C-alpha angles and dihedrals in degrees: 000000000000126000095262092051090051091050091050091047091052091046091053091049090051090050091049090055092047091046091053091050092046091050090057094045093051092044089054090044094240093145098159091054090053095060096082093048091046090053088051089050091051090052090049091051093051090049091048092048091052097043094046088054090048092244129129119256112250112199097174099055132071112255118261110188096194090084092063118087096183110048138131119266113273091003093158095057095039096048090043089057092049093048093048095048109027095157096061123099089224089058090053091051091048092050090049091052092047090054092049092049093047091050090054091049090049091053090048091051091048092052092047091050092050092047093051094054113098 
């Protein structure tokens, strides 16, 4: 695997650990404790979105989703909801779905790249 694939693999493992912890916190209704992990998850999603589109991650700028070719449907609205309400269970579910959808799009892009090579 190349360096970028390793980074994405590590990012997805980190998300999986965070997701497991978030699942427990929301099940126990410890919403305030989930906020920090949700913010970490949001950062991981933004990194994943950038890396899977072969773009650098820009922390200092506001997100413009037009630059991303491979992105989940309605990502702007959905991520905006998650960012504005990180302590809600619905935000956690939305972030989880965004990660799943982006992983599928990343796999699709990987397959298309391999198929286009002579």
